[in-house]
KETIBA-487296 format. One line per 5 residues: number of its first residue (from 0); their letters; for each residue x, y, z of C-alpha. Coordinates in Angstrom, 3 decimals, padded with zeros to 6 digits. Layout:
<rs>
NUM	a	X Y Z; ... $
</rs>
This chain:
<rs>
0	mhtle	012.982 001.261 013.350; 016.477 002.833 012.715; 017.372 005.948 012.376; 020.217 007.329 009.427; 022.929 009.513 010.330 $
5	plaat	023.650 011.577 007.492; 026.227 010.543 004.892; 030.024 010.869 005.971; 032.761 011.722 003.586; 034.788 009.151 005.382 $
10	ptpia	034.394 005.359 004.477; 031.673 003.368 006.234; 033.274 000.178 008.308; 031.899 -002.904 006.801; 029.828 -003.740 009.970 $
15	dldrl	027.731 -000.631 009.216; 027.348 -001.556 005.969; 025.807 -004.836 006.514; 023.776 -003.665 009.275; 022.026 -001.396 006.813 $
20	gdeia	021.858 -004.583 004.149; 020.147 -006.301 006.954; 018.039 -003.262 007.366; 016.941 -002.864 003.604; 016.571 -006.841 003.159 $
25	elsah	013.996 -007.152 006.368; 012.209 -003.889 005.446; 011.811 -005.259 001.883; 010.492 -008.475 003.006; 007.608 -006.341 005.141 $
30	lqaat	006.837 -004.461 002.576; 006.632 -007.676 000.364; 004.349 -009.336 002.946; 002.370 -006.324 003.231; 001.619 -006.156 -000.600 $
35	arlld	000.326 -009.798 -000.564; -002.050 -008.951 002.285; -003.180 -006.067 000.446; -003.592 -007.607 -002.821; -005.649 -010.211 -001.258 $
40	lirvf	-007.980 -007.522 000.822; -008.391 -006.083 -002.733; -009.274 -009.305 -004.226; -011.743 -010.491 -001.404; -013.128 -006.739 -001.855 $
45	dareg	-014.000 -007.033 -005.210; -015.025 -010.331 -005.418; -017.888 -009.516 -002.657; -018.743 -006.183 -004.789; -017.785 -004.054 -001.732 $
50	wagsa	-017.363 -001.268 -003.882; -020.926 -001.632 -005.186; -022.459 -001.049 -002.463; -020.247 001.984 -000.893; -021.573 005.138 -000.521 $
55	slwts	-019.301 006.862 -002.100; -019.076 006.594 -006.199; -022.729 006.535 -006.635; -023.903 006.482 -009.850; -027.389 007.174 -011.570 $
60	sgrst	-028.298 003.355 -010.409; -027.112 004.125 -007.142; -023.629 001.599 -007.640; -020.505 002.301 -008.271; -018.743 002.158 -011.355 $
65	scirw	-016.129 -000.006 -010.502; -013.823 -001.492 -007.917; -010.751 000.313 -009.922; -012.958 003.135 -009.863; -013.250 003.136 -006.058 $
70	lvtgg	-009.003 002.002 -005.530; -008.177 005.512 -007.160; -010.063 007.490 -005.925; -010.030 006.043 -002.126; -013.739 005.946 -002.467 $
75	vdtpr	-014.365 009.253 -001.838; -016.389 010.749 -004.450; -019.447 012.747 -003.429; -023.027 010.714 -004.619; -024.157 011.991 -007.656 $
</rs>
């Protein structure tokens, strides 16, 4: 990944702007791919009720309340 120089008061050459635009587009594609992978993993985790067997977010019945609660808290609630 490139580091950006401080913004200059002088106009930026077109080649620099093209490079910057290309980097933005590339990072955007990586974010979209990572988001799709994350959502797929969450779908599988929820379908398998991975949140229910977690050592976190215990209810009196010994199960987590929901996948969304597990996700929101990061699965770090203490047992009750």
